[in-house]
Backbone and ligand atoms as CSV (ligand in chain L), in Angstrom:
chain,resi,resn,atom,element,x,y,z
A,1,ALA,N,N,0.855,-1.210,0.002
A,1,ALA,CA,C,0.005,0.025,-0.001
A,1,ALA,C,C,0.893,1.270,-0.024
A,2,LEU,N,N,1.926,1.196,0.805
A,2,LEU,CA,C,2.855,2.326,0.836
A,2,LEU,C,C,3.455,2.605,-0.509
A,3,ALA,N,N,3.898,1.578,-1.162
A,3,ALA,CA,C,4.565,1.692,-2.458
A,3,ALA,C,C,3.615,2.338,-3.471
A,4,ARG,N,N,2.360,2.058,-3.352
A,4,ARG,CA,C,1.417,2.611,-4.321
A,4,ARG,C,C,1.168,4.112,-4.124
A,5,ARG,N,N,1.261,4.531,-2.861
A,5,ARG,CA,C,1.023,5.940,-2.549
A,5,ARG,C,C,2.200,6.842,-3.035
A,6,ILE,N,N,3.361,6.251,-3.148
A,6,ILE,CA,C,4.482,7.043,-3.569
A,6,ILE,C,C,4.484,7.274,-5.033
A,7,ASP,N,N,4.308,8.516,-5.408
A,7,ASP,CA,C,4.090,8.774,-6.856
A,7,ASP,C,C,5.263,9.468,-7.504
A,8,ARG,N,N,6.361,9.592,-6.785
A,8,ARG,CA,C,7.558,10.223,-7.351
A,8,ARG,C,C,8.802,9.411,-7.026
A,9,PRO,N,N,9.876,9.634,-7.803
A,9,PRO,CA,C,11.101,8.943,-7.398
A,9,PRO,C,C,11.537,9.323,-6.012
A,10,LEU,N,N,12.233,8.387,-5.324
A,10,LEU,CA,C,12.779,8.651,-4.006
A,10,LEU,C,C,14.275,8.852,-4.224
A,11,VAL,N,N,14.827,9.951,-3.706
A,11,VAL,CA,C,16.195,10.289,-3.988
A,11,VAL,C,C,16.940,10.382,-2.632
A,12,LEU,N,N,17.989,9.520,-2.468
A,12,LEU,CA,C,18.768,9.571,-1.224
A,12,LEU,C,C,19.933,10.546,-1.420
A,13,VAL,N,N,20.044,11.480,-0.463
A,13,VAL,CA,C,21.118,12.460,-0.515
A,13,VAL,C,C,21.864,12.414,0.839
A,14,GLY,N,N,23.074,12.957,0.810
A,14,GLY,CA,C,23.881,12.950,2.058
A,14,GLY,C,C,25.341,12.625,1.728
A,15,MET,N,N,26.108,12.633,2.777
A,15,MET,CA,C,27.596,12.559,2.615
A,15,MET,C,C,28.067,11.218,2.033
A,16,MET,N,N,29.308,11.283,1.448
A,16,MET,CA,C,29.995,10.073,1.025
A,16,MET,C,C,30.114,9.145,2.218
A,17,GLY,N,N,29.782,7.868,1.970
A,17,GLY,CA,C,30.013,6.864,3.006
A,17,GLY,C,C,28.813,6.695,3.934
A,18,VAL,N,N,27.757,7.491,3.765
A,18,VAL,CA,C,26.659,7.417,4.736
A,18,VAL,C,C,25.811,6.146,4.480
A,19,GLY,N,N,25.915,5.606,3.239
A,19,GLY,CA,C,25.157,4.375,2.915
A,19,GLY,C,C,24.004,4.569,1.960
A,20,LYS,N,N,24.048,5.603,1.143
A,20,LYS,CA,C,22.952,5.914,0.228
A,20,LYS,C,C,22.700,4.716,-0.724
A,21,SER,N,N,23.763,4.147,-1.224
A,21,SER,CA,C,23.601,3.035,-2.214
A,21,SER,C,C,23.079,1.765,-1.502
A,22,SER,N,N,23.676,1.426,-0.344
A,22,SER,CA,C,23.217,0.197,0.335
A,22,SER,C,C,21.768,0.333,0.823
A,23,VAL,N,N,21.437,1.497,1.442
A,23,VAL,CA,C,20.080,1.689,1.919
A,23,VAL,C,C,19.106,1.759,0.722
A,24,GLY,N,N,19.583,2.441,-0.315
A,24,GLY,CA,C,18.719,2.641,-1.524
A,24,GLY,C,C,18.371,1.327,-2.136
A,25,ARG,N,N,19.362,0.423,-2.255
A,25,ARG,CA,C,19.086,-0.851,-2.866
A,25,ARG,C,C,18.085,-1.657,-2.035
A,26,LYS,N,N,18.182,-1.648,-0.742
A,26,LYS,CA,C,17.273,-2.371,0.136
A,26,LYS,C,C,15.842,-1.761,0.079
A,27,LEU,N,N,15.849,-0.433,0.061
A,27,LEU,CA,C,14.548,0.259,0.009
A,27,LEU,C,C,13.826,-0.111,-1.319
A,28,ALA,N,N,14.574,-0.105,-2.401
A,28,ALA,CA,C,13.971,-0.409,-3.699
A,28,ALA,C,C,13.401,-1.797,-3.699
A,29,THR,N,N,14.123,-2.754,-3.171
A,29,THR,CA,C,13.655,-4.137,-3.112
A,29,THR,C,C,12.378,-4.209,-2.375
A,30,LEU,N,N,12.360,-3.547,-1.195
A,30,LEU,CA,C,11.191,-3.582,-0.346
A,30,LEU,C,C,9.945,-2.967,-1.001
A,31,LEU,N,N,10.173,-1.911,-1.783
A,31,LEU,CA,C,9.048,-1.178,-2.383
A,31,LEU,C,C,8.774,-1.695,-3.822
A,32,HIS,N,N,9.503,-2.744,-4.241
A,32,HIS,CA,C,9.372,-3.267,-5.596
A,32,HIS,C,C,9.570,-2.185,-6.646
A,33,MET,N,N,10.593,-1.372,-6.452
A,33,MET,CA,C,10.899,-0.391,-7.430
A,33,MET,C,C,12.307,-0.589,-7.953
A,34,PRO,N,N,12.630,-0.099,-9.117
A,34,PRO,CA,C,14.023,-0.223,-9.613
A,34,PRO,C,C,14.913,0.655,-8.777
A,35,PHE,N,N,16.193,0.263,-8.711
A,35,PHE,CA,C,17.200,1.051,-8.016
A,35,PHE,C,C,18.233,1.573,-9.030
A,36,VAL,N,N,18.577,2.853,-8.918
A,36,VAL,CA,C,19.598,3.391,-9.813
A,36,VAL,C,C,20.592,4.204,-8.977
A,37,ASP,N,N,21.889,3.955,-9.273
A,37,ASP,CA,C,22.960,4.701,-8.613
A,37,ASP,C,C,23.423,5.756,-9.596
A,38,ALA,N,N,23.222,6.997,-9.242
A,38,ALA,CA,C,23.526,8.119,-10.153
A,38,ALA,C,C,25.018,8.157,-10.548
A,39,ASP,N,N,25.890,7.844,-9.607
A,39,ASP,CA,C,27.331,7.807,-9.885
A,39,ASP,C,C,27.639,6.732,-10.992
A,40,ASP,N,N,26.975,5.590,-10.893
A,40,ASP,CA,C,27.192,4.556,-11.934
A,40,ASP,C,C,26.691,5.065,-13.259
A,41,GLU,N,N,25.548,5.748,-13.278
A,41,GLU,CA,C,24.962,6.277,-14.539
A,41,GLU,C,C,25.911,7.325,-15.137
A,42,ILE,N,N,26.524,8.141,-14.320
A,42,ILE,CA,C,27.448,9.174,-14.821
A,42,ILE,C,C,28.660,8.455,-15.474
A,43,GLU,N,N,29.165,7.469,-14.788
A,43,GLU,CA,C,30.340,6.737,-15.348
A,43,GLU,C,C,29.973,6.083,-16.676
A,44,ARG,N,N,28.756,5.553,-16.700
A,44,ARG,CA,C,28.346,4.874,-17.924
A,44,ARG,C,C,28.209,5.886,-19.091
A,45,ALA,N,N,27.559,7.017,-18.796
A,45,ALA,CA,C,27.361,8.045,-19.817
A,45,ALA,C,C,28.677,8.620,-20.310
A,46,ALA,N,N,29.644,8.771,-19.370
A,46,ALA,CA,C,30.898,9.418,-19.705
A,46,ALA,C,C,31.889,8.360,-20.253
A,47,GLN,N,N,31.573,7.083,-20.112
A,47,GLN,CA,C,32.550,6.014,-20.456
A,47,GLN,C,C,33.863,6.242,-19.713
A,48,MET,N,N,33.775,6.696,-18.503
A,48,MET,CA,C,34.981,6.997,-17.704
A,48,MET,C,C,34.654,6.829,-16.251
A,49,THR,N,N,35.647,6.571,-15.406
A,49,THR,CA,C,35.350,6.517,-13.990
A,49,THR,C,C,35.274,7.944,-13.400
A,50,ILE,N,N,34.686,8.064,-12.187
A,50,ILE,CA,C,34.582,9.387,-11.593
A,50,ILE,C,C,35.962,10.023,-11.346
A,51,PRO,N,N,36.944,9.276,-10.785
A,51,PRO,CA,C,38.271,9.861,-10.681
A,51,PRO,C,C,38.835,10.382,-12.003
A,52,GLU,N,N,38.571,9.659,-13.064
A,52,GLU,CA,C,39.059,10.069,-14.408
A,52,GLU,C,C,38.360,11.398,-14.824
A,53,ILE,N,N,37.071,11.491,-14.601
A,53,ILE,CA,C,36.340,12.712,-14.967
A,53,ILE,C,C,36.907,13.899,-14.205
A,54,PHE,N,N,37.079,13.711,-12.881
A,54,PHE,CA,C,37.672,14.809,-12.072
A,54,PHE,C,C,39.016,15.206,-12.545
A,55,GLU,N,N,39.841,14.206,-12.906
A,55,GLU,CA,C,41.223,14.473,-13.250
A,55,GLU,C,C,41.293,15.157,-14.611
A,56,ARG,N,N,40.515,14.655,-15.574
A,56,ARG,CA,C,40.616,15.194,-16.932
A,56,ARG,C,C,39.859,16.472,-17.166
A,57,PHE,N,N,38.717,16.595,-16.512
A,57,PHE,CA,C,37.796,17.756,-16.804
A,57,PHE,C,C,37.487,18.641,-15.608
A,58,GLY,N,N,37.823,18.159,-14.386
A,58,GLY,CA,C,37.579,18.986,-13.215
A,58,GLY,C,C,36.217,18.817,-12.599
A,59,GLU,N,N,36.024,19.303,-11.379
A,59,GLU,CA,C,34.799,19.037,-10.647
A,59,GLU,C,C,33.598,19.743,-11.278
A,60,ALA,N,N,33.808,20.963,-11.786
A,60,ALA,CA,C,32.658,21.704,-12.377
A,60,ALA,C,C,32.053,20.924,-13.533
A,61,HIS,N,N,32.879,20.360,-14.349
A,61,HIS,CA,C,32.381,19.546,-15.465
A,61,HIS,C,C,31.643,18.343,-14.971
A,62,PHE,N,N,32.180,17.690,-13.879
A,62,PHE,CA,C,31.517,16.531,-13.275
A,62,PHE,C,C,30.090,16.963,-12.808
A,63,ARG,N,N,30.012,18.079,-12.120
A,63,ARG,CA,C,28.709,18.549,-11.596
A,63,ARG,C,C,27.696,18.785,-12.704
A,64,ASP,N,N,28.172,19.196,-13.819
A,64,ASP,CA,C,27.301,19.455,-14.961
A,64,ASP,C,C,26.711,18.155,-15.509
A,65,GLY,N,N,27.605,17.193,-15.668
A,65,GLY,CA,C,27.169,15.844,-16.133
A,65,GLY,C,C,26.247,15.213,-15.108
A,66,GLU,N,N,26.545,15.406,-13.860
A,66,GLU,CA,C,25.753,14.844,-12.750
A,66,GLU,C,C,24.328,15.445,-12.822
A,67,ARG,N,N,24.232,16.740,-13.039
A,67,ARG,CA,C,22.948,17.413,-13.141
A,67,ARG,C,C,22.134,16.806,-14.291
A,68,ARG,N,N,22.754,16.602,-15.438
A,68,ARG,CA,C,22.092,16.126,-16.647
A,68,ARG,C,C,21.594,14.691,-16.402
A,69,VAL,N,N,22.419,13.866,-15.790
A,69,VAL,CA,C,22.003,12.471,-15.543
A,69,VAL,C,C,20.884,12.431,-14.563
A,70,ILE,N,N,20.939,13.218,-13.529
A,70,ILE,CA,C,19.838,13.223,-12.490
A,70,ILE,C,C,18.558,13.787,-13.086
A,71,ALA,N,N,18.638,14.787,-13.974
A,71,ALA,CA,C,17.453,15.335,-14.632
A,71,ALA,C,C,16.736,14.189,-15.372
A,72,ARG,N,N,17.509,13.393,-16.039
A,72,ARG,CA,C,16.901,12.287,-16.746
A,72,ARG,C,C,16.318,11.217,-15.823
A,73,LEU,N,N,17.019,10.949,-14.725
A,73,LEU,CA,C,16.520,9.909,-13.792
A,73,LEU,C,C,15.257,10.315,-13.082
A,74,VAL,N,N,15.158,11.559,-12.663
A,74,VAL,CA,C,13.968,11.977,-11.880
A,74,VAL,C,C,12.740,12.201,-12.749
A,75,ASP,N,N,12.973,12.149,-14.081
A,75,ASP,CA,C,11.847,12.421,-14.950
A,75,ASP,C,C,10.998,11.212,-15.318
A,76,GLY,N,N,11.465,10.036,-15.041
A,76,GLY,CA,C,10.811,8.862,-15.494
A,76,GLY,C,C,9.889,8.232,-14.430
A,77,GLU,N,N,9.814,6.906,-14.520
A,77,GLU,CA,C,9.001,6.140,-13.628
A,77,GLU,C,C,9.493,6.245,-12.156
A,78,ARG,N,N,8.657,5.698,-11.264
A,78,ARG,CA,C,9.029,5.680,-9.849
A,78,ARG,C,C,10.256,4.776,-9.660
A,79,LYS,N,N,11.135,5.215,-8.877
A,79,LYS,CA,C,12.365,4.431,-8.603
A,79,LYS,C,C,13.070,4.953,-7.389
A,80,VAL,N,N,14.071,4.273,-6.935
A,80,VAL,CA,C,14.896,4.753,-5.828
A,80,VAL,C,C,16.256,5.160,-6.457
A,81,ILE,N,N,16.672,6.351,-6.154
A,81,ILE,CA,C,17.921,6.874,-6.772
A,81,ILE,C,C,18.937,7.249,-5.656
A,82,ALA,N,N,20.100,6.647,-5.690
A,82,ALA,CA,C,21.203,7.113,-4.815
A,82,ALA,C,C,21.984,8.134,-5.585
A,83,THR,N,N,22.252,9.265,-4.911
A,83,THR,CA,C,23.041,10.320,-5.563
A,83,THR,C,C,24.472,10.408,-4.931
A,84,GLY,N,N,25.411,10.948,-5.646
A,84,GLY,CA,C,26.696,11.245,-5.078
A,84,GLY,C,C,26.579,12.362,-4.051
A,85,GLY,N,N,27.494,12.389,-3.104
A,85,GLY,CA,C,27.358,13.320,-1.941
A,85,GLY,C,C,27.237,14.806,-2.291
A,86,GLY,N,N,27.752,15.190,-3.463
A,86,GLY,CA,C,27.712,16.614,-3.809
A,86,GLY,C,C,26.541,17.029,-4.633
A,87,ALA,N,N,25.759,16.063,-5.124
A,87,ALA,CA,C,24.669,16.366,-6.057
A,87,ALA,C,C,23.687,17.364,-5.507
A,88,PHE,N,N,23.209,17.128,-4.310
A,88,PHE,CA,C,22.164,17.922,-3.713
A,88,PHE,C,C,22.704,19.276,-3.253
A,89,VAL,N,N,23.982,19.434,-3.291
A,89,VAL,CA,C,24.620,20.689,-2.874
A,89,VAL,C,C,24.638,21.710,-4.056
A,90,ASN,N,N,24.593,21.114,-5.232
A,90,ASN,CA,C,24.561,21.953,-6.447
A,90,ASN,C,C,23.149,22.536,-6.564
A,91,PRO,N,N,23.016,23.888,-6.554
A,91,PRO,CA,C,21.659,24.482,-6.473
A,91,PRO,C,C,20.720,24.042,-7.607
A,92,GLU,N,N,21.232,23.888,-8.795
A,92,GLU,CA,C,20.338,23.482,-9.912
A,92,GLU,C,C,19.909,22.068,-9.746
A,93,THR,N,N,20.831,21.195,-9.375
A,93,THR,CA,C,20.426,19.787,-9.171
A,93,THR,C,C,19.501,19.650,-8.016
A,94,ARG,N,N,19.733,20.413,-6.976
A,94,ARG,CA,C,18.878,20.383,-5.784
A,94,ARG,C,C,17.446,20.809,-6.141
A,95,ALA,N,N,17.349,21.873,-6.873
A,95,ALA,CA,C,16.014,22.403,-7.301
A,95,ALA,C,C,15.272,21.357,-8.124
A,96,LEU,N,N,15.948,20.674,-8.949
A,96,LEU,CA,C,15.430,19.613,-9.811
A,96,LEU,C,C,14.840,18.493,-8.942
A,97,ILE,N,N,15.667,18.079,-8.022
A,97,ILE,CA,C,15.243,16.950,-7.147
A,97,ILE,C,C,14.068,17.382,-6.275
A,98,LEU,N,N,14.117,18.611,-5.687
A,98,LEU,CA,C,13.034,19.029,-4.799
A,98,LEU,C,C,11.713,19.136,-5.622
A,99,ASP,N,N,11.849,19.510,-6.867
A,99,ASP,CA,C,10.719,19.748,-7.702
A,99,ASP,C,C,10.033,18.422,-8.140
A,100,ARG,N,N,10.850,17.435,-8.420
A,100,ARG,CA,C,10.328,16.257,-9.094
A,100,ARG,C,C,10.365,14.939,-8.308
A,101,ALA,N,N,11.027,14.986,-7.122
A,101,ALA,CA,C,11.220,13.761,-6.356
A,101,ALA,C,C,11.032,13.987,-4.890
A,102,ILE,N,N,11.133,12.914,-4.143
A,102,ILE,CA,C,11.124,13.053,-2.696
A,102,ILE,C,C,12.543,12.807,-2.188
A,103,ALA,N,N,13.121,13.852,-1.619
A,103,ALA,CA,C,14.507,13.735,-1.147
A,103,ALA,C,C,14.606,13.240,0.294
A,104,ILE,N,N,15.475,12.297,0.529
A,104,ILE,CA,C,15.663,11.774,1.874
A,104,ILE,C,C,17.150,11.973,2.250
A,105,TRP,N,N,17.390,12.739,3.302
A,105,TRP,CA,C,18.764,13.027,3.737
A,105,TRP,C,C,19.182,12.006,4.755
A,106,LEU,N,N,20.216,11.244,4.428
A,106,LEU,CA,C,20.817,10.318,5.393
A,106,LEU,C,C,22.041,11.026,5.995
A,107,ASP,N,N,22.145,11.020,7.309
A,107,ASP,CA,C,23.309,11.612,7.981
A,107,ASP,C,C,23.879,10.660,8.997
A,108,SER,N,N,25.188,10.719,9.153
A,108,SER,CA,C,25.933,9.943,10.163
A,108,SER,C,C,26.964,10.844,10.798
A,109,ASP,N,N,27.476,10.454,11.921
A,109,ASP,CA,C,28.649,11.222,12.492
A,109,ASP,C,C,29.864,10.883,11.645
A,110,VAL,N,N,30.869,11.747,11.772
A,110,VAL,CA,C,32.091,11.647,10.938
A,110,VAL,C,C,32.819,10.328,11.144
A,111,GLU,N,N,32.837,9.802,12.334
A,111,GLU,CA,C,33.531,8.512,12.580
A,111,GLU,C,C,32.871,7.409,11.760
A,112,THR,N,N,31.543,7.409,11.751
A,112,THR,CA,C,30.860,6.368,10.992
A,112,THR,C,C,31.129,6.545,9.465
A,113,LEU,N,N,31.079,7.776,9.011
A,113,LEU,CA,C,31.378,7.998,7.598
A,113,LEU,C,C,32.775,7.522,7.234
A,114,LEU,N,N,33.700,7.845,8.142
A,114,LEU,CA,C,35.102,7.424,7.904
A,114,LEU,C,C,35.288,5.975,7.788
A,115,GLU,N,N,34.587,5.235,8.650
A,115,GLU,CA,C,34.604,3.806,8.649
A,115,GLU,C,C,34.088,3.282,7.317
A,116,ARG,N,N,33.023,3.874,6.889
A,116,ARG,CA,C,32.329,3.366,5.704
A,116,ARG,C,C,32.967,3.769,4.358
A,117,VAL,N,N,33.616,4.935,4.303
A,117,VAL,CA,C,34.286,5.326,3.064
A,117,VAL,C,C,35.458,4.437,2.751
A,118,GLY,N,N,35.985,3.806,3.781
A,118,GLY,CA,C,37.158,2.927,3.595
A,118,GLY,C,C,36.947,1.853,2.584
A,119,ARG,N,N,35.695,1.471,2.338
A,119,ARG,CA,C,35.395,0.319,1.493
A,119,ARG,C,C,35.461,0.607,-0.003
A,120,LYS,N,N,35.442,1.852,-0.371
A,120,LYS,CA,C,35.463,2.181,-1.757
A,120,LYS,C,C,36.563,3.162,-2.090
A,121,ASP,N,N,37.258,2.964,-3.161
A,121,ASP,CA,C,38.417,3.823,-3.484
A,121,ASP,C,C,38.248,4.716,-4.712
A,122,ASN,N,N,37.057,5.220,-4.834
A,122,ASN,CA,C,36.837,6.049,-6.093
A,122,ASN,C,C,36.364,7.429,-5.708
A,123,ARG,N,N,36.886,8.030,-4.633
A,123,ARG,CA,C,36.413,9.333,-4.237
A,123,ARG,C,C,37.534,10.381,-4.281
A,124,PRO,N,N,37.653,11.037,-5.418
A,124,PRO,CA,C,38.760,11.926,-5.589
A,124,PRO,C,C,38.816,13.063,-4.526
A,125,LEU,N,N,37.677,13.427,-3.994
A,125,LEU,CA,C,37.697,14.554,-3.017
A,125,LEU,C,C,38.413,14.154,-1.740
A,126,LEU,N,N,38.416,12.830,-1.414
A,126,LEU,CA,C,39.056,12.390,-0.192
A,126,LEU,C,C,40.575,12.228,-0.357
A,127,LYS,N,N,40.994,12.321,-1.610
A,127,LYS,CA,C,42.479,12.172,-1.852
A,127,LYS,C,C,43.188,13.506,-1.746
A,128,GLN,N,N,42.410,14.561,-1.494
A,128,GLN,CA,C,43.006,15.914,-1.494
A,128,GLN,C,C,43.625,16.246,-0.110
A,129,GLY,N,N,43.591,15.328,0.789
A,129,GLY,CA,C,44.145,15.596,2.133
A,129,GLY,C,C,43.769,14.546,3.124
A,130,ASN,N,N,43.666,14.927,4.409
A,130,ASN,CA,C,43.282,14.004,5.452
A,130,ASN,C,C,41.761,13.715,5.385
A,131,PRO,N,N,41.380,12.460,5.164
A,131,PRO,CA,C,39.974,12.170,4.961
A,131,PRO,C,C,39.086,12.605,6.142
A,132,ARG,N,N,39.573,12.454,7.389
A,132,ARG,CA,C,38.729,12.869,8.534
A,132,ARG,C,C,38.444,14.402,8.459
A,133,GLU,N,N,39.482,15.143,8.133
A,133,GLU,CA,C,39.284,16.609,8.076
A,133,GLU,C,C,38.396,16.997,6.897
A,134,ILE,N,N,38.553,16.301,5.776
A,134,ILE,CA,C,37.765,16.660,4.605
A,134,ILE,C,C,36.299,16.340,4.857
A,135,LEU,N,N,36.043,15.156,5.451
A,135,LEU,CA,C,34.631,14.758,5.710
A,135,LEU,C,C,34.010,15.739,6.728
A,136,THR,N,N,34.770,16.125,7.749
A,136,THR,CA,C,34.230,17.016,8.767
A,136,THR,C,C,33.907,18.373,8.113
A,137,ARG,N,N,34.791,18.878,7.310
A,137,ARG,CA,C,34.566,20.213,6.673
A,137,ARG,C,C,33.380,20.141,5.675
A,138,LEU,N,N,33.377,19.108,4.827
A,138,LEU,CA,C,32.338,19.016,3.825
A,138,LEU,C,C,30.953,18.829,4.520
A,139,ARG,N,N,30.922,18.016,5.561
A,139,ARG,CA,C,29.672,17.759,6.270
A,139,ARG,C,C,29.098,19.073,6.839
A,140,ASP,N,N,29.978,19.884,7.407
A,140,ASP,CA,C,29.544,21.178,7.957
A,140,ASP,C,C,29.097,22.127,6.830
A,141,GLU,N,N,29.912,22.209,5.768
A,141,GLU,CA,C,29.562,23.130,4.642
A,141,GLU,C,C,28.286,22.748,3.943
A,142,ARG,N,N,28.028,21.435,3.880
A,142,ARG,CA,C,26.877,20.967,3.075
A,142,ARG,C,C,25.564,20.889,3.883
A,143,ARG,N,N,25.674,20.964,5.206
A,143,ARG,CA,C,24.490,20.807,6.028
A,143,ARG,C,C,23.310,21.679,5.590
A,144,PRO,N,N,23.561,23.004,5.339
A,144,PRO,CA,C,22.442,23.882,4.932
A,144,PRO,C,C,21.740,23.364,3.651
A,145,ALA,N,N,22.455,22.740,2.781
A,145,ALA,CA,C,21.843,22.240,1.542
A,145,ALA,C,C,21.070,20.966,1.889
A,146,TYR,N,N,21.712,20.034,2.611
A,146,TYR,CA,C,21.028,18.740,2.967
A,146,TYR,C,C,19.727,19.007,3.774
A,147,GLU,N,N,19.813,20.038,4.599
A,147,GLU,CA,C,18.653,20.318,5.458
A,147,GLU,C,C,17.384,20.640,4.692
A,148,GLN,N,N,17.581,20.966,3.424
A,148,GLN,CA,C,16.396,21.290,2.597
A,148,GLN,C,C,15.628,20.085,2.145
A,149,ALA,N,N,16.172,18.908,2.359
A,149,ALA,CA,C,15.418,17.670,2.062
A,149,ALA,C,C,14.258,17.573,3.031
A,150,PRO,N,N,13.080,17.164,2.580
A,150,PRO,CA,C,11.912,17.089,3.425
A,150,PRO,C,C,12.001,15.950,4.498
A,151,ILE,N,N,12.818,14.955,4.260
A,151,ILE,CA,C,12.912,13.838,5.187
A,151,ILE,C,C,14.351,13.671,5.665
A,152,HIS,N,N,14.547,13.610,6.961
A,152,HIS,CA,C,15.869,13.477,7.563
A,152,HIS,C,C,15.988,12.178,8.367
A,153,VAL,N,N,17.028,11.418,8.086
A,153,VAL,CA,C,17.188,10.157,8.784
A,153,VAL,C,C,18.626,10.072,9.274
A,154,ILE,N,N,18.801,9.749,10.532
A,154,ILE,CA,C,20.155,9.530,11.085
A,154,ILE,C,C,20.471,8.059,10.966
A,155,SER,N,N,21.593,7.792,10.298
A,155,SER,CA,C,22.092,6.404,10.212
A,155,SER,C,C,23.167,6.164,11.231
A,156,THR,N,N,22.896,5.263,12.164
A,156,THR,CA,C,23.888,4.983,13.168
A,156,THR,C,C,24.809,3.882,12.732
A,157,ARG,N,N,25.896,3.695,13.415
A,157,ARG,CA,C,26.850,2.655,13.114
A,157,ARG,C,C,26.229,1.260,13.065
A,158,GLY,N,N,26.823,0.387,12.231
A,158,GLY,CA,C,26.337,-0.985,12.170
A,158,GLY,C,C,25.504,-1.227,10.962
A,159,PRO,N,N,24.750,-2.350,10.925
A,159,PRO,CA,C,24.004,-2.678,9.746
A,159,PRO,C,C,22.929,-1.679,9.394
A,160,HIS,N,N,22.480,-1.693,8.116
A,160,HIS,CA,C,21.595,-0.674,7.607
A,160,HIS,C,C,20.130,-0.941,7.865
A,161,GLY,N,N,19.808,-2.053,8.534
A,161,GLY,CA,C,18.404,-2.372,8.765
A,161,GLY,C,C,17.647,-1.307,9.537
A,162,ARG,N,N,18.267,-0.808,10.592
A,162,ARG,CA,C,17.567,0.248,11.429
A,162,ARG,C,C,17.337,1.509,10.568
A,163,THR,N,N,18.305,1.836,9.785
A,163,THR,CA,C,18.182,3.031,8.965
A,163,THR,C,C,17.002,2.845,7.973
A,164,LEU,N,N,16.954,1.694,7.396
A,164,LEU,CA,C,15.877,1.383,6.457
A,164,LEU,C,C,14.502,1.554,7.113
A,165,GLY,N,N,14.417,1.085,8.335
A,165,GLY,CA,C,13.168,1.258,9.099
A,165,GLY,C,C,12.789,2.740,9.280
A,166,LYS,N,N,13.815,3.529,9.586
A,166,LYS,CA,C,13.554,4.942,9.726
A,166,LYS,C,C,13.177,5.665,8.445
A,167,VAL,N,N,13.753,5.189,7.353
A,167,VAL,CA,C,13.410,5.775,6.034
A,167,VAL,C,C,11.939,5.453,5.720
A,168,LEU,N,N,11.573,4.225,5.982
A,168,LEU,CA,C,10.174,3.804,5.683
A,168,LEU,C,C,9.176,4.643,6.544
A,169,LYS,N,N,9.531,4.852,7.780
A,169,LYS,CA,C,8.723,5.695,8.688
A,169,LYS,C,C,8.634,7.086,8.101
A,170,GLY,N,N,9.727,7.588,7.603
A,170,GLY,CA,C,9.786,8.953,7.073
A,170,GLY,C,C,8.917,9.183,5.854
A,171,ILE,N,N,8.785,8.166,5.014
A,171,ILE,CA,C,8.030,8.350,3.774
A,171,ILE,C,C,6.544,7.974,3.914
A,172,GLN,N,N,6.137,7.447,5.064
A,172,GLN,CA,C,4.689,7.091,5.137
A,172,GLN,C,C,3.827,8.350,5.116
L,1,S3P,C1,C,31.185,13.146,-4.139
L,1,S3P,C2,C,30.663,11.965,-3.777
L,1,S3P,C3,C,30.773,10.719,-4.584
L,1,S3P,C4,C,31.011,11.030,-6.029
L,1,S3P,C5,C,32.124,12.039,-6.225
L,1,S3P,C6,C,31.857,13.340,-5.467
L,1,S3P,C7,C,30.971,14.322,-3.254
L,1,S3P,O1,O,29.637,9.882,-4.387
L,1,S3P,O2,O,29.817,11.539,-6.641
L,1,S3P,O3,O,33.278,11.444,-5.790
L,1,S3P,O4,O,31.155,15.458,-3.754
L,1,S3P,O5,O,30.604,14.116,-2.070
L,1,S3P,P1,P,29.320,9.131,-3.038
L,1,S3P,O6,O,28.556,10.021,-2.108
L,1,S3P,O7,O,28.483,7.928,-3.496
L,1,S3P,O8,O,30.649,8.659,-2.471
């Protein structure tokens, strides 16, 4: 019944490592909706990895491609979309998501983010210095943008089951 009432794509936003893809995939299964990872779509469209895009064309170019990919994703059928951590911070991309989808902000403390980012090695922004400092600074800087999402969920350390429960409560 819940799945039927949701008439727009669900978009997970929040910091790198918070678990947008893991939670998104579980949420999609539960709601019988397709799951799409925006970062994967960007890589597919560009025929390049995200670190390659950053290195060859810079972050501004990446943000532009990210906006175009997300514009296409939020325009179609109902689905669950995981976005890269900076997507919702870009004003144009944020406006698009707020207009056409239901944004869900996942947040964790920096220690938890740090633990979780360790599992993936494709984040050029974390290579620019000390990951703990970068995550702390970005999380503070981005908070005002993330706060504009209508649904806020705190993801605590450990498995994603509890987080999923809170997301489901948030969207009822
Ligand atoms: C970014 C987060 C990454 C990816 C890119 C930039 C960011 O996605 O889009 O490296 O600006 O926070 P994840 O949030 O999935 O790591």
